[in-house]
N, C-alpha and C positions, 0 to 999 in steps of 0.2 A: 781760180786764180793758184792755187795751196798745190796744184801740183808741178807749175814751173819752178825756178829756182836759178841761180846765178852757177854756170859750169863752176869756179873756181872750190862751191859747196861740195862737187861732185869727187867721186872716188875712182881711182887709178882705173885702166885697164876695165872701163864699162862705158858699153854707147849710150849715147844721149842722142834724142832731135833739136839741134835749132828751132827754138821760136822765133825770138825778136833779137835782137839789138838796141842798146840801150849808150847813154851816153853823150861826149859831143858826135858832134857832124866831124870834126876832125876821126878819129877813133870809126862811127862808124862807117866814112866810107872806106876809112885802109880798112878794114876785118869784110865790108861787101867786095873789096879787091882784091882781100884773097881765095874768099870764097865763100863764106861763110851767108851762106843765100840758099833755105830748104836740102838741111846734110846733116850727116850724121858726123858726131866727133866721139871722140874718146882723148881722156884724159891719160899720156903714158908718163909722163914721171912730172913728178913737181919737187921744187926745190924746196926747201923749209926758209932755210938763212936767206936766200937772193931773193924768193919772190917770184920766180922763173918757171914758166909749164910748157911742158914739151904735148903740145897737141897734135891727132894723127885726125887729117879730114882728107875725105877723098883717098889719094894715093899717096899724100905725102903729111914732112911730118914739121907744123912750126913750134919756133922759141916765142913765147910767148911771154908779159910781165903781167901778176897779178892786176894790175887795177884796169887789165886790157881786158883779159881771162872774166874779171869780175861782173861787164857791160853783156856778159851772151848768156839771151835768157834762153835754161835748156828745158826740158823734161825726160822720163826714163822712156828710154828705147823700149817700144814696143812690138 
């Protein structure tokens, strides 16, 4: 499990592979509805003060809160 980490620990402009989604059922359902299932993601930009992340998933960009991004478990893209 040491190869896996939460997406909020990732680096901008690097691809990651979604492994699992944690958190409450509400957050899990929202992330699954947004398409966080067996896909690649990339952090496009992160706001240091507001805790907002711009995440590229498939062919669109989402703005997510830090607490939502912290529930996405990823591994490095290979």
